[in-house]
N, C-alpha and C positions, 0 to 999 in steps of 0.2 A: 434864214435865221430869224425871220419875223415871228413864227410861232414861239420860238424859244424866248424872244424878248417879251412876248405877251403873256407867257405862262405865269409870272408872279402876280399879275393883276387878276388872272382868272381863278387862281387857287387861294383860299383864305389862309392867312398865316396863323401862327400860334398865339399871337398877341390878342389882347382883349378886343372883342367886337363891341358894337354899340350897346348890346344888352348884357355884357359880361360883368361889368362893374357893379351894377345893382345886385346881381345874383350872388357875387362873391361877398358883397357887403352884408347880404342877408345870412350867408353861411358863417361868417366870421364869429359873431357872438355865440352861435350854437356850438361851433367847434371849440372855442375857448372854454365854454361852460362844461362841455363834455370832458375835456382834459382835466379841468379842476375837479370835477366830480370823481374821475378815476383816481386821482391822487388822494382825494379825501377817503374814498372807499378802501384803497390799499393801505394808506396810513392808519385809518381808523381800525382796520383789521389787525394791523401790527400792534397798535396801542391796546386793543382789546385782549390780544393774546398775552401781552406783557402784564396787563392788570390781572388777568386770570391766574397767571403764574404767581404774581405777587400775593393774590388773595389766598392761593393754596398754601404758600409759605406761611402767611399769617395764621391760617387755620392750624397748620402743623405746630407752630409755636404756641398758640393758645391751648391746643390739645395737650401738649407736653406740660404746660403750667397747670392745667386742670387736673391732669393725671397725678402730678406731684402733690397737689393740694388734696386730692382724694386719698392718696396713699397716706398722707400726713394725718388726715382725719381718722383713717382706719387704725394706724399705728397708735395714735394718741388714745383713742377710745379703747382699743384692745389692751393697751398697757394699763390703763386705769381700771377697766372692768375685770382684768385678771386678778385683782385683789379679792374677788369673790371666792376664788379657789382656796385662799388662805382661811377665809371665814368658814367655808364648808369643812375644811379639815378641823378647825377649832370645834365645830359642833359635833362632828363624828367622833372626836376623842372626848366628848362630854366635858369640855373645859370652858363652858360658856361664861363662867365667872370672870374669866380673863378677857372678856369681850372688849372693855374700854382700853385695857393695856395693849392688846393686839391691834385694836383699831387705831390707837395713837401711832404705833409703829408703821402700820400700813399707810396712814395719811402722810407720814414723813417720807416713806419710801416711794410711794406711787403718787406722782404729781397729778393735780387736776381733779381729785375726788372731792365731791361735795359732802357726801355722808355715807356711812356704812350702816346696814340695817339687818335686824333679825326678825323673822316673822314665823314663830312656831304656830303650826296649824294654819298658816296663811295669814295671820293677823300681825301687823306691825306692832311690836311691843318694845323694841329697843332700837334707838337711833343714836349714832355718835358722829359728829357732835349734835347734841340735842338743841342747842340755842338756834333759833330761827327755823327749826324743823318740827316744832311741837304740833303743828296742824296735821301732820301725817300720822301721828300715833293713833292706833286703833283701826287703821284702814284694813279691811278684810279683802285681800287680793282675790280670793275665790268667789266672793259675793259681789264685789264692785263691778258693774257692767263695763267700765272702761278698762279693767285689768284682768277680768276673768279669763278671756280667751288666751291671752299671752301666758298667764299663770298655768293654765291647763297644758299648754304646749310645752312649757318648761318641765312639768312633771312627767309628761310622756317621753320627752327626749333625754331627760336626766343629764343634760349638758347646759353649759352657760348659754343663756338666751338674752339677747338685747331687746328692749322695748322702748319705743319712743321715736321721735320726741313727743312729749305731751306736757300739758301744764301741770307743774308740781303743786301739791296742796300748800306747800310752804312758799309758793310764788316763783314765777319764772318757768322757762322751758328746761326740760332735762331729759336725760337718757338713763335708763336703769338696766343693769346687767344682773340677772337672777340665776341662782342654781337651786334646784330642788334637792334637799338633803334627805337621805334615807339612812336610818340607823337600824342595827340588829334588833329584831323583835324577840320578846321573851320566849315565844314558842318556836323560834327558828325563822329563817328568812329575814326580810327587811320590812320596815314600816316607815311610812312617810312622816318625817318630823316637821317639815316646814320649809321656809325659804331663807336664804341669805342673799343680800342684795347690795350693790354698789351704785350710788347715784352720782351722776356727773352733770353739771350745768352746761347746757349747750352753748350759751354765749362765751363761756370761758374756753371751750374747745375751739370755737371759731377764732378767738383772739390769740390762742397759743399756736395755731397751725398756720400753714401757708395760705389759708383761705383769706385771711384779713389782708394779706399782701397783694391779692388780686386787684382790689380796688385801687391801691396805690399805683399799680401798673396800668391803670386806665381800662380795667376790665369790669364789667358787670357780672354778677354771679347769683345763683339761687340754688338752695338745697331743697329737695322735695323727696317724699317717699316714692319708691319705684311705682310708676303708673299713675301717680296722683297728678292732678292738674294744677294745684296751687302749691307754692313753696311754703315751707315752715320757717325759712330764714333766707334773707337775700340782701344784696347791697342796695337795691332800689325799691323793694317792696313787691316786685313782680318778676315773672320769668323773662330773661333777656331774649330779644328777637334773634332768630336764626342762630341759636347757640349751639356749641359743641357739648355733648353730654358724656359724662364719665360715671361709671358705677362706683358706689361706695358700699362695700360689703361688710356687714357686721354679723355676729352670731345670731342666726334666726331673723335677720332684718336686712333690708336692702334699700339704699337711698340712691338718688341721682343728683350729680352736681352739674349744673348748666352754666356755661361761661361764654361770653361774647364781648367784643370790644365795645366800649361805651360810645364811640364815634361811628360805629358800623364797620363792616368789612371792607367797603370800598373807600379808599383814600382819595376823595375828589381833589383835594388840594394838590396832590402830586401829579394830577393829570392836566392841570391848567397850562403849565409851560409847554409840555409836549404837544397838547392840542392846539395851543396858539401858534406854535412853530409849524405844525402841520397845515393850519389854515393859511398861514403866510406863504408857505411853500406852494400850496395848491393855488392860491391867488396869483402868485408870481408865474407859475406854469400856465395858468389860464390866460393871463395877459400876454405872455410870450406866444402862446398858441394863436391867440387872436391877431397879434402882430404878424406872425408867420403867414397867416392866411391873407393878410393885406400886403405883405412885402412882395416885391418883384422876385422872380426866380433867381436872379443873380445874387440877391442878398440872403436867400434861404440857406445856403451852405454855411454861412457864418452863424446863423441862428441855430442850425443843427449842432454846431460845436458847443454853443452855450447850453443847449438842451442836454447834451451829453454831460457837461459839467454839473448841471443841476441833478441829473440822474445819479451821478457819482456821489453828490452831497446827500441825496436821499438814501443811497445804499450805506453811506457812512453813518447816517442817523439810525438806520435799522441795525447796523453793526454795533453802534454805541448802546442801543437798547439791549441787544443780546449780551454785550459785555457787562452791562450793569446787572443783568439777571444772573450771569455767572458769578460776579463778585458777591451778590447777595447770597447765592448758594454756598460759596466758599466761606462767607461769614457765618452762616448757619452751621456749616460743618465744624468750624472752629469752636463755636459755642457748644455744640454737642460734645466735642472732645473735652472741653473744659468741664462740662457737667459730668462726663465719665470720670475725669480725674478726681472731682469732688466726691463721687460715689466711692471710688477706691480708697480715698482718704478716710471716709466714714467707716469702710470695712476694716481699715487698719486700726482705727480707734476702737471699734467693736472687738477686734481680736485682742487688743491690749487689755480691755476690760475683762474679757473671758479669762485671759492668762492671770489676771489679778485674783479673780475668784478661785481659779484652779489652784493657785499658789497658796491661798488661805487654807483650802481643804488639805493640801499636801502637808502644810506645816502642822496641822492638828494630827494627821495620821503619823507623821514622823515623830512628833513629841510623844504620843501615846505608845508608839513602838519602843522608844527609848525607855519609857517607864516599865513596859512589859518585859524588857530585856534585862531585868535585874539578875545577876548571876545566881544560879541555883534554882531558879523557878522553872516550872514545867513548860512555860510559854517561851523559853529562849529561842527555840527553832522557829516558831511562828513569828515571833517579834523580829528575828533577823530577816525573814522573808518580807515582812511588812516594810522594814527599813529599806531593803533593796528595791522593792517596787516603788516606794515613795521617791527614792533617789533617782530611779530611772525616769519617773514622771517629772521630777525637777529638771533633769538633764534635757528631756524633751521640750519642756517649757523654755529653757535657755536657748535651745536650738531655734524654736519658733520666734522668740524675741530677737535672737541674733540675726535671723534672716530678715526681720523687719528693721534691724539696727536700733532696737529700742531696749534690748536686754542689757543686764549688767552681769558679766561673768564673775566667777570667783577669781581673785587675784592672788596666786601663789607662785613661788618659783617653779619653773618647769624646765627640766633638762631635755633639750631637743635631741641630743644624741641617744639618750635612753628611749625617748619616744620613737625615734626612727627604728631602733632595734626591735621594739615591741611590735611595731607595724610590720617590719620585715619578717619576724617570726610568724606572725599571723598569715602573711601572704605566702610564705614558703610552703605552708600546708594546703593552700588553695589554688595557687597559680598553676597554669599550664607548665609542664616540665620544659617546654621549649623556651621559656622566658627566664633569663638569668638576672639575678639581683646583685648589684654592686654598690659599695659604699665608698664615698670620698669625703670623709668627715674631717673637719678642721681640728688641729691640735688644740688641746686645752678644753675649756668649758664652752658650752653654748646654751646659756640659761636665759630665759625670758620670764616676765611675769604674765600670767594668764590662767585660763581655765584648761586643765590638762585634758579633760574629756573633749572639749571643743577643738583644741589644737590637734589632738589625735584624729578627730573627724576630718580636719583639713588635710592632713597628710594622707589619711586613708582614701579620701575622695579623689585626691590628685593621683594616687597610685592606681586606684581602680580605673580612673579615666585613661591613664597610660596603658594599663593592661588591655582595655577595650580597643586601643589604637594599634595593638600588635596581634591581630588574629592568627598570624602565621609564626609567632614567636619573635624574640628579639632581646634587648637588654633594657632593664629598668634600673636607673641609677639614682641614688640619694646622695646629695651633696650638702655640706654646711660650710659656712664661711663667716668670718667677722668683717663687717663693713663699716667704715667711718664715712658719714655723709656730711657735707657742708651745705650751705644755703643753695649753691648751684645744683647739687645733687638732689635736694628735696624738691626743687621746682619741677623736675621731670617725673617726680613720684608724688602726686598730690596726697596730702594727709599725713606725711611723715615730717618729723621735726629733726633739725640737725643733731648729730651725735652718733653714738655707737649703736649698731644694729646687728642682728644675727640674720643671715640669709640661709634659707633652706630651699633647695632646688630638687624637683622631681623631673627627671628627663627620660624620654623613651626613644626608641629607634623605629617608631611605627609609621603610619601613613601620613602624618602631619595634618595641619588644619588648612582647608582651602581658603584662599584670600577673600572670597566672597562672603564668608561667614565669620571672619575674625572679630569684627566689631560687635557681634551678638553672642560671643562665647559665654559671657557672664550673665546673659539675660535669663530670667526665670522661665522655665518650661521650654526653653529652646534646646533642641537636640538634633543631631544629624543621624541618629541611630534609627533603624526601622521601628515601626509601631510595635509596642509591647516590650522593647528592649532598653528603654530609657525614659526617665521622667523629665529630664532637662533641669533638675534641681541641684545636682551635685556641685557644679561649679558656681552656681548662684549662691548656694549655702557657703561655699568656701569664701566667696567675695564678702558676704555679710559678716561672717565670723572674723575674718582678718580685719575688716574695717572697724569692727567694734573693739578689737584689741589695739587700735591705733597703728595698724600696719598697712602694708601695701602688697598687692599681688599683681603680677604681670606675666607675660609669656612671649617666647620667641618660637617661630615655627616656619618651616619650609615644606611645602607639599611634597610628600614622598620621602622626607628625610627626618621625620619625627618632630617632637616638640619639647620645650623646656619651660616649665612653670616655676617661677621664683616667688617666694614669700619673704618679705622683709618685716621683722618685728623688733621693737626697741629692746636693747639688751637690759637685763635686770641690773639693779645697782650692785656695786662691788660687794657689799655686805651680804647679799643674798645669793651670790653665785655658787657658794659651797653649801647652801642650805638644802637644796633639792625640795621635794614636796613635803610639807610638814606632816609629821606622824607622831604617834604616841598618845598617852592618856590625856583626857581633857584636863585643863588647868583649873585647880580649885582656888577659892578665895573666900572673902568675908565682907559683910557690909549690908546696909539696907538698900534693896534694889526695887524700884517701882516698875511694874509691868502693866502698861496701859494699852489695851486693845479691845475693841468692841466685839471681836469674835471670841466666843467663850472657849472654844477648843484651843485656839492659839494662846489665849491668856492663861488658862489653867495649866496646860502642858508646859509652857515656858516657865511659869512660876515653879512648878514641881521640879523641873530640870535644874533650875537655879538652886533650889534647896538641896538637891543632891550634890551640887558643887560647893556647898557650904555657905551660900548667901541667904540672907533673910529676905525672901521674895514676897512682895506685897502687890497683889493684883488689883486692877481698877478697870472698869468698863467704860469710863467716860472722863471728861475733863473735871466734872464735879467730884467724882469719886477719887480722882488723882489728888485733888486739892485736899480732900478729906483725909487721905492716907498721909499726905505731907504734914497736915495739921497735928497728927499723932506723934510726929518725931521727924527730925531732919533726915534727908535721903542722901545716900552716897552715890547713887546712879539712877538714871531714869531710862527705861526702854519704852519708847512711844511709837505707836502705829501711825503711819502717815494719814490714812483716810478714815477717821472716826466721824460719824455723823454729827454728834453734838460737841464740836470743837476738834479740829484736825490736829495733826502732830505739831506743826509750828505754833499754833495758838496755845496748845496745852503746855509746850515748853516755855513760852513767854509767861504764862500764868504761874508756873512753878518757880521760875527765876525771879519773880517779884520778892519771894521770901528767901531764896537761895541763888544769888546772882551768878555764882561760880559752879552751879550744879552741872556735872557732865551728863550728856545724854547721847543715846544711840537710837538711830531711826530704824524702824522695822517697816518693810513694805513688800507687797506682792507685785508692784508695778515695775516696769523697766526703768532705765536711767533717763526718764523724760524730764521736761522742764520743771514740774512740781518737785520731783526728787532733788534736782540740782539746786533749786531755790531753797529747799529745806536744809540741805547740807551747808549752804552758804549762810543760813540764818542761825547757826549755833550748834547743830548736831556734830558730835566728834567722831562718829562712825556710822556704819550702815549694816544691817542684817537683811539680806534678800530672802524672802520666803520662797520655798521652804528651806529651813536651815537645820543642820545637825547639831547634836550636843557639843561636838568639837568646835564647830564654827561659833556657836553661842558662847562657849567658855573662852575661846580666844578673843572674841570681840569685847566681851565684858572685861576680861583681864586687861586688855589694851587701854580701854577707856578709864579704868580705875588707876592704872599706872600713870596715864597722862595727867590725871588729877594730882597725883602725888609729886609729879615732876616739877 
């Protein structure tokens, strides 16, 4: 046993020998530093990736702002420079003597124009307004070195060409849009007459558009010609560093808009806290590593547990950075969705404006058609066709405005029983013979107030939808019923008021509506039909029309067992339930009636139609002319357009009632039932005529207004 007892003394143990402590002491500082450096490298890489993602997001946001500003400049200048086409038409029709008159109208219609110019032979001879622009008179565009090249390009292209910016002779920077005008030559062909031009001051364009808002958002910007090194306009006098660039395209000219954050792309302030936290974590890990190298083996397991906890904290820090990045991306997506909603609202406003202009034209057409249709004239048949086309155009406009829920339908008693029978007769000639039509109509009347064309469209759309759901045949059922709704019943049907309603139901025995798509049934452009077999607008149009009639539409369906669509509409007052749709000859009358409208076609045809009805119709194109007509004798009624440029409808009525406080008035408008129309009706107008209107509608509304005065 002696060798066994001596073995421990002969073999060195794992404990530190005489030279181990100094070597471990030398390794400890280096090991701790290496651990701290590793943490700094990894953490720094994570911070760098996070900041790169943040910077990309900032660049996308700045690029979107720059693009919106560039498009705003293009739209503003294009809208202003387009006035040159009107001047060109003036010259081509040899109507130059009306230059100042037309120029005044263009200045009022097109915002942002500095001056309008005529340059016969290339020499500026007429400028409006002249005040402040005298220095530009006599400028020869084809001889002046600064303008010759652009003028020659305009002649060659025969299109609107923009030039600028450049220093205007009358002072300041400006942009000019020119059109070379050619007129018929005595010997045939065309001869160059000269130029028409529109001048716009550049500082005013900047202040009107989104460019000025860039500075308020903490962005530096600069405008320069495409390829030029120096800007002609900027927020700070020089090109921003590391800017995003967006093209600004004008007729025959191209600019570049450069935009960058004033404080730079890197947000150093946002890195201070993460960097400080990273340094602290690295220092802590370095100290722990140093202690680990110095601690005995029996304590190292406890230190390992602490290291694992710190590693978890580091992972949580990384996860938090990733979560912040995701939150930022979600915020940007929400902002993009909000911008999309604003664009759609702008499109809706544009559609409303187009409908207004279209209605003005239709009113003139309809009025002239009424005048052409005098009995016994050779134009009877043509006038009837014009009337029919104009009324179809008016119905189309009502459908478009109804879909947008901005239109005002005609309000007449409509017998839903008769309407269902008309639709049924139409369907019987077109439906598959395997589809049977049944009626379950309530006893008595089912009369509502509304637009018969639009309500027929509702029933027809629901019936066609039911037909498409029965490809193998089935039963199409029309039902009507009288419904009394209390407050509890209206809560389940938003938009309805308590009282008596008429229900019309269109039911089918078809395939039914899948549960997955029921919430989207009334969405525009949504359809479950194959491509090319449906637009997805039928039920969306039903929803819009019913809502605009103060009603409610809903459905019940079970997949494989058909569907029931029910429309609830307020019942017509008792006095109207036996009237049906009004018919008969227009009602005649007498009295002095003012017709105030800035559209000549609307004004003249309306006045002539009123004279046919027996009234003394007095036309006026503006507020001033209306007061002049009133000054020649008291009025019995005033028909006033809502949107006249020199004094709108409410303003004109207030001016007329200073002399005649009880003067009745009817509002004429091509707009839908928007806020302006509602405000006008609350401000004193006793009735409304929606353009285009027929002679029957005109006669009825005028007669009602006159009767109210006598009541």
